[in-house]
C-alpha positions as CSV (number, residue, x, y, z in Angstrom):
1,M,-41.5,-155.4,-161.0
2,D,-44.4,-156.2,-162.8
3,K,-44.8,-154.6,-166.3
4,S,-48.6,-153.5,-166.1
5,T,-48.0,-151.7,-162.8
6,G,-45.6,-148.8,-161.5
7,H,-44.5,-145.9,-163.6
8,F,-43.7,-147.9,-167.1
9,P,-46.0,-147.3,-169.5
10,E,-46.6,-150.0,-172.4
11,L,-45.3,-148.6,-175.6
12,K,-46.7,-149.9,-179.1
13,R,-44.1,-150.8,-181.7
14,T,-45.4,-147.6,-183.6
15,W,-44.8,-145.1,-180.6
16,W,-42.1,-143.5,-183.0
17,L,-44.6,-142.8,-185.8
18,K,-46.5,-140.1,-183.4
19,H,-44.2,-137.1,-183.7
20,R,-41.8,-135.9,-186.7
21,Y,-39.0,-135.6,-184.1
22,F,-38.7,-139.3,-183.3
23,M,-39.6,-140.2,-187.0
24,T,-36.3,-138.4,-187.9
25,Y,-34.8,-140.2,-184.9
26,M,-35.6,-143.3,-186.1
27,A,-34.5,-142.7,-189.9
28,R,-31.3,-141.5,-188.7
29,E,-30.7,-144.6,-186.8
30,A,-31.6,-146.9,-189.8
31,T,-28.9,-145.4,-192.2
32,V,-26.5,-147.7,-190.4
33,L,-28.4,-150.5,-192.5
34,P,-27.1,-149.7,-196.0
35,L,-23.6,-148.4,-194.6
36,V,-23.2,-152.0,-193.1
37,F,-23.8,-153.6,-196.6
38,F,-21.4,-151.0,-198.1
39,I,-18.7,-151.7,-195.5
40,A,-19.3,-155.4,-196.1
41,C,-18.8,-154.7,-199.8
42,L,-15.6,-152.7,-199.0
43,L,-14.0,-155.3,-196.8
44,A,-14.9,-158.3,-199.3
45,G,-13.2,-156.5,-202.3
46,I,-10.2,-156.2,-200.1
47,Y,-10.2,-159.6,-199.4
48,C,-10.9,-160.3,-202.8
49,L,-7.5,-158.3,-204.2
50,L,-5.5,-160.1,-202.0
51,Q,-6.5,-163.7,-203.1
52,G,-5.6,-162.7,-206.7
53,A,-6.6,-161.4,-210.0
54,D,-9.4,-164.1,-210.6
55,S,-11.1,-163.4,-207.1
56,W,-10.6,-159.5,-207.8
57,Q,-12.5,-159.7,-211.0
58,G,-15.4,-161.7,-209.4
59,W,-15.8,-158.9,-206.8
60,Q,-15.9,-156.3,-209.6
61,Q,-18.5,-158.4,-211.3
62,F,-20.4,-158.6,-208.2
63,M,-20.1,-154.8,-207.7
64,Q,-21.6,-154.1,-211.2
65,N,-24.7,-155.7,-210.3
66,P,-27.6,-153.1,-210.6
67,V,-29.1,-154.2,-207.0
68,V,-25.7,-153.9,-205.4
69,I,-25.0,-150.1,-207.1
70,A,-28.7,-149.3,-205.9
71,I,-27.8,-150.4,-202.4
72,N,-24.7,-148.6,-202.3
73,L,-26.5,-145.3,-203.7
74,L,-28.9,-145.6,-201.0
75,A,-25.9,-145.8,-198.7
76,F,-24.3,-142.7,-200.0
77,I,-27.8,-141.0,-199.8
78,A,-28.1,-142.3,-196.2
79,S,-24.7,-141.3,-195.1
80,L,-25.5,-137.8,-196.4
81,F,-28.9,-137.7,-194.4
82,H,-26.8,-138.9,-191.5
83,A,-24.3,-135.8,-192.0
84,A,-26.9,-133.5,-192.3
85,T,-28.6,-134.2,-189.2
86,F,-25.3,-134.8,-187.2
87,F,-24.3,-131.3,-188.4
88,T,-27.5,-129.6,-187.4
89,L,-27.3,-130.7,-183.9
90,F,-23.7,-130.0,-183.4
91,P,-24.2,-126.4,-182.6
92,R,-26.8,-127.3,-180.1
93,V,-24.7,-130.1,-178.5
94,M,-21.1,-128.5,-178.6
95,P,-21.6,-124.8,-179.2
96,L,-18.1,-123.4,-180.0
97,R,-16.9,-119.8,-178.6
98,V,-14.2,-117.8,-180.2
99,K,-13.3,-114.8,-177.6
100,E,-16.2,-115.1,-175.4
101,R,-18.3,-114.8,-178.8
102,L,-20.5,-117.7,-179.5
103,L,-20.4,-118.6,-183.3
104,P,-23.2,-118.7,-184.9
105,A,-25.0,-122.3,-185.7
106,K,-25.4,-121.5,-189.5
107,W,-21.6,-120.8,-189.6
108,I,-20.6,-124.0,-187.7
109,V,-22.8,-126.0,-190.1
110,L,-21.5,-124.5,-193.2
111,G,-17.8,-125.2,-191.9
112,Q,-18.5,-128.6,-191.7
113,W,-20.1,-128.9,-195.0
114,L,-17.2,-127.2,-196.5
115,A,-14.5,-129.4,-194.8
116,V,-16.8,-132.3,-196.5
117,L,-16.3,-130.7,-199.5
118,L,-12.4,-130.2,-199.2
119,V,-12.2,-133.7,-198.3
120,T,-14.1,-134.9,-201.4
121,V,-12.2,-132.5,-203.6
122,L,-9.0,-134.0,-202.1
123,F,-9.9,-137.6,-202.4
124,A,-11.0,-137.2,-206.0
125,W,-7.7,-135.3,-206.7
126,V,-5.5,-138.3,-205.3
127,F,-7.5,-141.1,-206.5
128,I,-8.8,-139.6,-209.8
129,G,-6.9,-136.5,-210.9
130,R,-3.4,-138.3,-210.6
131,S,-4.5,-141.3,-212.7
132,M,-5.3,-139.0,-216.0
């Protein structure tokens, strides 16, 4: 079928800039880019750890580069944005019921953030608190 005919309108590259909903969607989708860098750094660190002390120290020096720190900070902020948008959408996509009563969306979102806080505290206790 010819693209210029039928019911397939021509979309410009900036179609998503015309509505706030689509801009938020595209920003949420773009959060994957710094997260891919973070995961690549993590995998490289595991590989270097397996290679020995010299390789591990080289990886640690690489991770101390201000550009790498900035990208990883961006990845952290992107993951928080991604979580916030996901948590906000979750009650609409999968409403929860308790004894035939629908839980308020605010409670579901709050519960998700409390779970994130609990996991963060648990990891901090396991990896930081025990070493002191």
